[in-house]
N, CA, C and O atoms as a Maestro MAE file, in Angstrom:
{
 s_m_m2io_version
 :::
 2.0.0
}

f_m_ct {
 s_m_title
 :::
 protein
 m_atom[208] {
  # First column is atom index #
  i_m_mmod_type
  r_m_x_coord
  r_m_y_coord
  r_m_z_coord
  i_m_residue_number
  s_m_chain_name
  s_m_pdb_residue_name
  s_m_pdb_atom_name
  i_m_atomic_number
  :::
  1 25 0.812 -5.998 0.663 1 A "MET " " N  " 7
  2 3 2.003 -6.378 1.373 1 A "MET " " CA " 6
  3 2 1.738 -7.708 2.054 1 A "MET " " C  " 6
  4 15 0.809 -7.826 2.852 1 A "MET " " O  " 8
  5 25 2.536 -8.690 1.747 2 A "ASP " " N  " 7
  6 3 2.414 -9.997 2.379 2 A "ASP " " CA " 6
  7 2 3.737 -10.376 3.019 2 A "ASP " " C  " 6
  8 15 4.804 -10.178 2.438 2 A "ASP " " O  " 8
  9 25 3.656 -10.919 4.213 3 A "ARG " " N  " 7
  10 3 4.831 -11.416 4.910 3 A "ARG " " CA " 6
  11 2 4.379 -12.489 5.887 3 A "ARG " " C  " 6
  12 15 3.483 -12.269 6.702 3 A "ARG " " O  " 8
  13 25 5.008 -13.646 5.795 4 A "ASP " " N  " 7
  14 3 4.645 -14.769 6.666 4 A "ASP " " CA " 6
  15 2 3.136 -14.989 6.602 4 A "ASP " " C  " 6
  16 15 2.598 -15.224 5.520 4 A "ASP " " O  " 8
  17 25 2.451 -14.919 7.729 5 A "ASP " " N  " 7
  18 3 1.000 -15.096 7.761 5 A "ASP " " CA " 6
  19 2 0.250 -13.770 7.789 5 A "ASP " " C  " 6
  20 15 -0.947 -13.742 8.075 5 A "ASP " " O  " 8
  21 25 0.945 -12.669 7.492 6 A "CYS " " N  " 7
  22 3 0.345 -11.338 7.530 6 A "CYS " " CA " 6
  23 2 0.092 -10.836 6.114 6 A "CYS " " C  " 6
  24 15 0.835 -11.150 5.184 6 A "CYS " " O  " 8
  25 25 -0.959 -10.059 5.971 7 A "SER " " N  " 7
  26 3 -1.294 -9.482 4.669 7 A "SER " " CA " 6
  27 2 -1.996 -8.153 4.882 7 A "SER " " C  " 6
  28 15 -2.849 -8.024 5.761 7 A "SER " " O  " 8
  29 25 -1.630 -7.159 4.070 8 A "ALA " " N  " 7
  30 3 -2.298 -5.862 4.130 8 A "ALA " " CA " 6
  31 2 -2.453 -5.331 2.709 8 A "ALA " " C  " 6
  32 15 -1.591 -5.535 1.855 8 A "ALA " " O  " 8
  33 25 -3.560 -4.654 2.478 9 A "LYS " " N  " 7
  34 3 -3.817 -4.036 1.176 9 A "LYS " " CA " 6
  35 2 -4.091 -2.558 1.419 9 A "LYS " " C  " 6
  36 15 -4.884 -2.192 2.287 9 A "LYS " " O  " 8
  37 25 -3.421 -1.719 0.639 10 A "PHE " " N  " 7
  38 3 -3.620 -0.278 0.726 10 A "PHE " " CA " 6
  39 2 -4.139 0.246 -0.597 10 A "PHE " " C  " 6
  40 15 -3.692 -0.182 -1.661 10 A "PHE " " O  " 8
  41 25 -5.082 1.173 -0.533 11 A "TRP " " N  " 7
  42 3 -5.490 1.923 -1.702 11 A "TRP " " CA " 6
  43 2 -4.419 2.968 -1.953 11 A "TRP " " C  " 6
  44 15 -3.817 3.491 -1.015 11 A "TRP " " O  " 8
  45 25 -4.184 3.273 -3.227 12 A "ILE " " N  " 7
  46 3 -3.127 4.222 -3.570 12 A "ILE " " CA " 6
  47 2 -3.641 5.654 -3.580 12 A "ILE " " C  " 6
  48 15 -2.931 6.570 -3.164 12 A "ILE " " O  " 8
  49 25 -4.878 5.858 -4.055 13 A "GLN " " N  " 7
  50 3 -5.397 7.228 -4.131 13 A "GLN " " CA " 6
  51 2 -6.863 7.250 -3.763 13 A "GLN " " C  " 6
  52 15 -7.674 6.682 -4.495 13 A "GLN " " O  " 8
  53 25 -7.239 7.873 -2.673 14 A "PRO " " N  " 7
  54 3 -6.339 8.377 -1.643 14 A "PRO " " CA " 6
  55 2 -5.741 7.205 -0.864 14 A "PRO " " C  " 6
  56 15 -6.322 6.121 -0.804 14 A "PRO " " O  " 8
  57 25 -4.596 7.436 -0.281 15 A "VAL " " N  " 7
  58 3 -3.922 6.383 0.468 15 A "VAL " " CA " 6
  59 2 -4.783 5.995 1.660 15 A "VAL " " C  " 6
  60 15 -5.184 6.843 2.457 15 A "VAL " " O  " 8
  61 25 -5.058 4.712 1.767 16 A "GLY " " N  " 7
  62 3 -5.855 4.224 2.886 16 A "GLY " " CA " 6
  63 2 -5.750 2.722 2.993 16 A "GLY " " C  " 6
  64 15 -5.502 2.037 2.001 16 A "GLY " " O  " 8
  65 25 -5.935 2.218 4.175 17 A "LEU " " N  " 7
  66 3 -5.882 0.789 4.427 17 A "LEU " " CA " 6
  67 2 -7.180 0.150 3.968 17 A "LEU " " C  " 6
  68 15 -8.258 0.523 4.432 17 A "LEU " " O  " 8
  69 25 -7.082 -0.810 3.059 18 A "ALA " " N  " 7
  70 3 -8.259 -1.521 2.581 18 A "ALA " " CA " 6
  71 2 -8.554 -2.733 3.462 18 A "ALA " " C  " 6
  72 15 -9.710 -2.998 3.792 18 A "ALA " " O  " 8
  73 25 -7.490 -3.480 3.849 19 A "ARG " " N  " 7
  74 3 -7.668 -4.622 4.738 19 A "ARG " " CA " 6
  75 2 -6.357 -4.962 5.419 19 A "ARG " " C  " 6
  76 15 -5.280 -4.621 4.929 19 A "ARG " " O  " 8
  77 25 -6.458 -5.625 6.534 20 A "ASN " " N  " 7
  78 3 -5.274 -6.048 7.277 20 A "ASN " " CA " 6
  79 2 -5.553 -7.388 7.927 20 A "ASN " " C  " 6
  80 15 -6.584 -7.583 8.571 20 A "ASN " " O  " 8
  81 25 -4.626 -8.302 7.749 21 A "ILE " " N  " 7
  82 3 -4.697 -9.587 8.424 21 A "ILE " " CA " 6
  83 2 -3.349 -9.805 9.103 21 A "ILE " " C  " 6
  84 15 -2.385 -10.227 8.464 21 A "ILE " " O  " 8
  85 25 -3.286 -9.519 10.388 22 A "GLY " " N  " 7
  86 3 -2.132 -9.880 11.174 22 A "GLY " " CA " 6
  87 2 -1.061 -8.845 11.438 22 A "GLY " " C  " 6
  88 15 -0.275 -9.023 12.368 22 A "GLY " " O  " 8
  89 25 -0.988 -7.764 10.662 23 A "PHE " " N  " 7
  90 3 0.044 -6.757 10.915 23 A "PHE " " CA " 6
  91 2 -0.336 -5.918 12.131 23 A "PHE " " C  " 6
  92 15 -1.481 -5.479 12.241 23 A "PHE " " O  " 8
  93 25 0.604 -5.689 13.042 24 A "PRO " " N  " 7
  94 3 0.316 -4.792 14.169 24 A "PRO " " CA " 6
  95 2 0.282 -3.339 13.697 24 A "PRO " " C  " 6
  96 15 0.807 -3.008 12.634 24 A "PRO " " O  " 8
  97 25 -0.336 -2.486 14.494 25 A "ALA " " N  " 7
  98 3 -0.532 -1.081 14.126 25 A "ALA " " CA " 6
  99 2 0.770 -0.368 13.793 25 A "ALA " " C  " 6
  100 15 0.806 0.419 12.847 25 A "ALA " " O  " 8
  101 25 1.843 -0.621 14.545 26 A "TYR " " N  " 7
  102 3 3.094 0.089 14.277 26 A "TYR " " CA " 6
  103 2 3.660 -0.266 12.907 26 A "TYR " " C  " 6
  104 15 4.264 0.583 12.253 26 A "TYR " " O  " 8
  105 25 3.474 -1.505 12.465 27 A "GLU " " N  " 7
  106 3 3.946 -1.874 11.123 27 A "GLU " " CA " 6
  107 2 3.055 -1.281 10.044 27 A "GLU " " C  " 6
  108 15 3.545 -0.884 8.987 27 A "GLU " " O  " 8
  109 25 1.758 -1.217 10.295 28 A "LEU " " N  " 7
  110 3 0.850 -0.591 9.333 28 A "LEU " " CA " 6
  111 2 1.197 0.873 9.125 28 A "LEU " " C  " 6
  112 15 1.110 1.382 8.008 28 A "LEU " " O  " 8
  113 25 1.591 1.553 10.194 29 A "ARG " " N  " 7
  114 3 2.001 2.958 10.068 29 A "ARG " " CA " 6
  115 2 3.247 3.075 9.191 29 A "ARG " " C  " 6
  116 15 3.342 3.989 8.372 29 A "ARG " " O  " 8
  117 25 4.193 2.164 9.354 30 A "LYS " " N  " 7
  118 3 5.406 2.177 8.521 30 A "LYS " " CA " 6
  119 2 5.073 1.892 7.061 30 A "LYS " " C  " 6
  120 15 5.583 2.560 6.161 30 A "LYS " " O  " 8
  121 25 4.217 0.901 6.828 31 A "ILE " " N  " 7
  122 3 3.830 0.559 5.459 31 A "ILE " " CA " 6
  123 2 3.097 1.726 4.814 31 A "ILE " " C  " 6
  124 15 3.361 2.074 3.663 31 A "ILE " " O  " 8
  125 25 2.169 2.334 5.565 32 A "ARG " " N  " 7
  126 3 1.429 3.486 5.031 32 A "ARG " " CA " 6
  127 2 2.376 4.618 4.656 32 A "ARG " " C  " 6
  128 15 2.193 5.257 3.619 32 A "ARG " " O  " 8
  129 25 3.385 4.875 5.483 33 A "ALA " " N  " 7
  130 3 4.360 5.926 5.187 33 A "ALA " " CA " 6
  131 2 5.114 5.616 3.900 33 A "ALA " " C  " 6
  132 15 5.407 6.522 3.120 33 A "ALA " " O  " 8
  133 25 5.429 4.351 3.674 34 A "ILE " " N  " 7
  134 3 6.103 3.947 2.432 34 A "ILE " " CA " 6
  135 2 5.190 4.178 1.241 34 A "ILE " " C  " 6
  136 15 5.626 4.700 0.215 34 A "ILE " " O  " 8
  137 25 3.922 3.793 1.369 35 A "VAL " " N  " 7
  138 3 2.966 4.000 0.276 35 A "VAL " " CA " 6
  139 2 2.816 5.493 -0.006 35 A "VAL " " C  " 6
  140 15 2.824 5.908 -1.164 35 A "VAL " " O  " 8
  141 25 2.680 6.296 1.040 36 A "GLU " " N  " 7
  142 3 2.522 7.738 0.854 36 A "GLU " " CA " 6
  143 2 3.745 8.358 0.189 36 A "GLU " " C  " 6
  144 15 3.601 9.205 -0.692 36 A "GLU " " O  " 8
  145 25 4.939 7.953 0.595 37 A "SER " " N  " 7
  146 3 6.153 8.558 0.031 37 A "SER " " CA " 6
  147 2 6.420 8.098 -1.396 37 A "SER " " C  " 6
  148 15 7.191 8.732 -2.116 37 A "SER " " O  " 8
  149 25 5.788 6.997 -1.814 38 A "ASN " " N  " 7
  150 3 5.981 6.475 -3.170 38 A "ASN " " CA " 6
  151 2 4.705 6.533 -4.005 38 A "ASN " " C  " 6
  152 15 4.626 5.915 -5.067 38 A "ASN " " O  " 8
  153 25 3.711 7.271 -3.528 39 A "GLN " " N  " 7
  154 3 2.411 7.317 -4.183 39 A "GLN " " CA " 6
  155 2 2.517 7.707 -5.662 39 A "GLN " " C  " 6
  156 15 1.899 7.064 -6.511 39 A "GLN " " O  " 8
  157 25 3.272 8.723 -5.973 40 A "THR " " N  " 7
  158 3 3.397 9.180 -7.359 40 A "THR " " CA " 6
  159 2 3.995 8.092 -8.237 40 A "THR " " C  " 6
  160 15 3.492 7.839 -9.332 40 A "THR " " O  " 8
  161 25 5.054 7.447 -7.777 41 A "ALA " " N  " 7
  162 3 5.690 6.376 -8.553 41 A "ALA " " CA " 6
  163 2 4.732 5.205 -8.746 41 A "ALA " " C  " 6
  164 15 4.667 4.633 -9.834 41 A "ALA " " O  " 8
  165 25 3.993 4.844 -7.705 42 A "PHE " " N  " 7
  166 3 3.027 3.752 -7.817 42 A "PHE " " CA " 6
  167 2 1.945 4.086 -8.851 42 A "PHE " " C  " 6
  168 15 1.588 3.246 -9.678 42 A "PHE " " O  " 8
  169 25 1.427 5.320 -8.798 43 A "LEU " " N  " 7
  170 3 0.386 5.730 -9.748 43 A "LEU " " CA " 6
  171 2 0.919 5.753 -11.180 43 A "LEU " " C  " 6
  172 15 0.226 5.330 -12.106 43 A "LEU " " O  " 8
  173 25 2.138 6.241 -11.366 44 A "GLU " " N  " 7
  174 3 2.729 6.262 -12.706 44 A "GLU " " CA " 6
  175 2 2.914 4.844 -13.237 44 A "GLU " " C  " 6
  176 15 2.633 4.585 -14.407 44 A "GLU " " O  " 8
  177 25 3.375 3.934 -12.407 45 A "ALA " " N  " 7
  178 3 3.558 2.546 -12.826 45 A "ALA " " CA " 6
  179 2 2.205 1.901 -13.149 45 A "ALA " " C  " 6
  180 15 2.076 1.181 -14.139 45 A "ALA " " O  " 8
  181 25 1.213 2.160 -12.318 46 A "TRP " " N  " 7
  182 3 -0.138 1.610 -12.549 46 A "TRP " " CA " 6
  183 2 -0.689 2.113 -13.875 46 A "TRP " " C  " 6
  184 15 -1.163 1.333 -14.701 46 A "TRP " " O  " 8
  185 25 -0.621 3.435 -14.068 47 A "ASN " " N  " 7
  186 3 -1.165 4.025 -15.289 47 A "ASN " " CA " 6
  187 2 -0.372 3.586 -16.510 47 A "ASN " " C  " 6
  188 15 -0.951 3.403 -17.580 47 A "ASN " " O  " 8
  189 25 0.941 3.414 -16.375 48 A "GLY " " N  " 7
  190 3 1.748 2.938 -17.485 48 A "GLY " " CA " 6
  191 2 1.396 1.510 -17.881 48 A "GLY " " C  " 6
  192 15 1.392 1.170 -19.064 48 A "GLY " " O  " 8
  193 25 1.102 0.680 -16.894 49 A "TYR " " N  " 7
  194 3 0.772 -0.716 -17.166 49 A "TYR " " CA " 6
  195 2 -0.635 -0.867 -17.736 49 A "TYR " " C  " 6
  196 15 -0.854 -1.592 -18.707 49 A "TYR " " O  " 8
  197 25 -1.589 -0.162 -17.108 50 A "PHE " " N  " 7
  198 3 -2.977 -0.308 -17.505 50 A "PHE " " CA " 6
  199 2 -3.427 0.727 -18.535 50 A "PHE " " C  " 6
  200 15 -4.526 0.622 -19.082 50 A "PHE " " O  " 8
  201 25 -2.586 1.720 -18.801 51 A "GLY " " N  " 7
  202 3 -2.881 2.692 -19.835 51 A "GLY " " CA " 6
  203 2 -3.990 3.663 -19.501 51 A "GLY " " C  " 6
  204 15 -4.702 4.126 -20.392 51 A "GLY " " O  " 8
  205 25 -4.145 3.975 -18.230 52 A "THR " " N  " 7
  206 3 -5.193 4.938 -17.862 52 A "THR " " CA " 6
  207 2 -4.563 6.207 -17.341 52 A "THR " " C  " 6
  208 15 -5.273 7.145 -16.978 52 A "THR " " O  " 8
  :::
 }
 m_bond[207] {
  # First column is bond index #
  i_m_from
  i_m_to
  i_m_order
  :::
  1 1 2 1
  2 2 3 1
  3 3 4 2
  4 3 5 1
  5 5 6 1
  6 6 7 1
  7 7 8 2
  8 7 9 1
  9 9 10 1
  10 10 11 1
  11 11 12 2
  12 11 13 1
  13 13 14 1
  14 14 15 1
  15 15 16 2
  16 15 17 1
  17 17 18 1
  18 18 19 1
  19 19 20 2
  20 19 21 1
  21 21 22 1
  22 22 23 1
  23 23 24 2
  24 23 25 1
  25 25 26 1
  26 26 27 1
  27 27 28 2
  28 27 29 1
  29 29 30 1
  30 30 31 1
  31 31 32 2
  32 31 33 1
  33 33 34 1
  34 34 35 1
  35 35 36 2
  36 35 37 1
  37 37 38 1
  38 38 39 1
  39 39 40 2
  40 39 41 1
  41 41 42 1
  42 42 43 1
  43 43 44 2
  44 43 45 1
  45 45 46 1
  46 46 47 1
  47 47 48 2
  48 47 49 1
  49 49 50 1
  50 50 51 1
  51 51 52 2
  52 51 53 1
  53 53 54 1
  54 54 55 1
  55 55 56 2
  56 55 57 1
  57 57 58 1
  58 58 59 1
  59 59 60 2
  60 59 61 1
  61 61 62 1
  62 62 63 1
  63 63 64 2
  64 63 65 1
  65 65 66 1
  66 66 67 1
  67 67 68 2
  68 67 69 1
  69 69 70 1
  70 70 71 1
  71 71 72 2
  72 71 73 1
  73 73 74 1
  74 74 75 1
  75 75 76 2
  76 75 77 1
  77 77 78 1
  78 78 79 1
  79 79 80 2
  80 79 81 1
  81 81 82 1
  82 82 83 1
  83 83 84 2
  84 83 85 1
  85 85 86 1
  86 86 87 1
  87 87 88 2
  88 87 89 1
  89 89 90 1
  90 90 91 1
  91 91 92 2
  92 91 93 1
  93 93 94 1
  94 94 95 1
  95 95 96 2
  96 95 97 1
  97 97 98 1
  98 98 99 1
  99 99 100 2
  100 99 101 1
  101 101 102 1
  102 102 103 1
  103 103 104 2
  104 103 105 1
  105 105 106 1
  106 106 107 1
  107 107 108 2
  108 107 109 1
  109 109 110 1
  110 110 111 1
  111 111 112 2
  112 111 113 1
  113 113 114 1
  114 114 115 1
  115 115 116 2
  116 115 117 1
  117 117 118 1
  118 118 119 1
  119 119 120 2
  120 119 121 1
  121 121 122 1
  122 122 123 1
  123 123 124 2
  124 123 125 1
  125 125 126 1
  126 126 127 1
  127 127 128 2
  128 127 129 1
  129 129 130 1
  130 130 131 1
  131 131 132 2
  132 131 133 1
  133 133 134 1
  134 134 135 1
  135 135 136 2
  136 135 137 1
  137 137 138 1
  138 138 139 1
  139 139 140 2
  140 139 141 1
  141 141 142 1
  142 142 143 1
  143 143 144 2
  144 143 145 1
  145 145 146 1
  146 146 147 1
  147 147 148 2
  148 147 149 1
  149 149 150 1
  150 150 151 1
  151 151 152 2
  152 151 153 1
  153 153 154 1
  154 154 155 1
  155 155 156 2
  156 155 157 1
  157 157 158 1
  158 158 159 1
  159 159 160 2
  160 159 161 1
  161 161 162 1
  162 162 163 1
  163 163 164 2
  164 163 165 1
  165 165 166 1
  166 166 167 1
  167 167 168 2
  168 167 169 1
  169 169 170 1
  170 170 171 1
  171 171 172 2
  172 171 173 1
  173 173 174 1
  174 174 175 1
  175 175 176 2
  176 175 177 1
  177 177 178 1
  178 178 179 1
  179 179 180 2
  180 179 181 1
  181 181 182 1
  182 182 183 1
  183 183 184 2
  184 183 185 1
  185 185 186 1
  186 186 187 1
  187 187 188 2
  188 187 189 1
  189 189 190 1
  190 190 191 1
  191 191 192 2
  192 191 193 1
  193 193 194 1
  194 194 195 1
  195 195 196 2
  196 195 197 1
  197 197 198 1
  198 198 199 1
  199 199 200 2
  200 199 201 1
  201 201 202 1
  202 202 203 1
  203 203 204 2
  204 203 205 1
  205 205 206 1
  206 206 207 1
  207 207 208 2
  :::
 }
}
């Protein structure tokens, strides 16, 4: 997730914060909730693209 001068990377499985540059904790919680609620779709898209 990139916005302005902020950047965050989340692992999809298990969901976890890999790195954060500039996002405050309350926004990281919102982003994590989005990743968690879309985890299945993200994994399906990843596996469909990379064929694993």
